[in-house]
C-alpha positions in Angstrom: -1.7 -21.9 7.4 -1.8 -18.8 9.5 0.4 -15.8 9.0 1.4 -13.4 11.9 3.6 -10.7 10.3 2.5 -9.1 7.1 4.0 -6.7 4.6 2.6 -6.3 1.1 4.9 -3.7 -0.5 4.1 -2.3 -4.0 6.7 -0.2 -5.8 7.3 0.8 -9.4 10.8 -0.2 -10.3 11.0 1.6 -13.7 13.4 4.4 -14.6 11.8 6.5 -11.8 11.4 4.3 -8.8 8.2 5.0 -6.9 6.6 3.7 -3.8 2.9 3.0 -4.4 1.5 1.5 -1.2 2.4 -0.9 1.6 0.2 -2.9 3.9 1.9 -4.0 7.1 1.4 -4.8 10.8 5.0 -4.2 11.9 4.1 -1.2 14.2 1.2 0.6 15.6 0.4 4.3 15.0 -0.6 5.4 18.4 -0.4 9.0 17.4 -3.4 8.4 15.1 -5.3 6.3 17.7 -5.3 3.2 15.6 -6.8 0.3 17.6 -4.4 -2.3 16.3 -1.3 -2.4 14.1 -2.9 -3.5 10.8 -2.5 -0.4 8.5 -1.7 0.8 5.0 0.9 3.3 3.9 0.1 5.2 0.6 2.2 7.5 -1.4 0.9 10.3 -3.7 1.5 9.0 -7.3 2.4 12.5 -8.6 4.6 13.8 -5.8 6.0 10.6 -4.2 5.1 12.0 -0.7 3.7 9.6 1.9 0.2 10.3 3.0 -1.2 9.7 6.5 -1.2 6.0 7.3 -4.7 4.4 7.0 -5.9 2.0 9.6 -7.3 -1.2 8.0 -7.8 -3.4 11.0 -7.2 -7.1 11.5 -10.7 -8.1 10.4 -10.6 -6.2 7.1 -7.0 -7.2 6.2 -6.7 -8.0 2.5 -5.2 -11.3 1.2 -2.5 -11.3 -1.5 -5.1 -11.6 -4.3 -6.9 -8.5 -3.1 -3.6 -6.6 -3.0 -2.7 -7.6 -6.5 -6.1 -6.6 -7.8 -5.7 -3.2 -6.1 -2.2 -2.8 -7.6 -3.6 -3.6 -11.1 -6.4 -0.9 -10.6 -3.7 1.6 -9.5 -1.7 0.9 -12.7 -4.8 1.2 -14.9 -5.6 4.6 -13.3 -2.1 6.1 -13.4 -0.2 4.4 -16.2 -0.8 7.0 -18.9 -0.5 10.0 -16.6 2.8 8.8 -15.2 4.2 7.4 -18.4 4.2 3.8 -17.1 4.7 1.2 -19.8 2.4 -1.7 -20.5 
């Protein structure tokens, strides 16, 4: 199986909805000179503001298991500070 269009979107859907991160290849960020469209959006966990998109690249693109591991590590780091339940 081979995918062509990707979007891994992580959000906290608790009482205070928060975007966490999103990997996608839906568009290219020419203004940042990204060589291809494979990038990651990240939001500041405290302010909710989006940070500068990070280029990931086709060859370093994570699979779903990698994304779930990253999300778990994010939760472990911020759960107490943000009052996120177990």
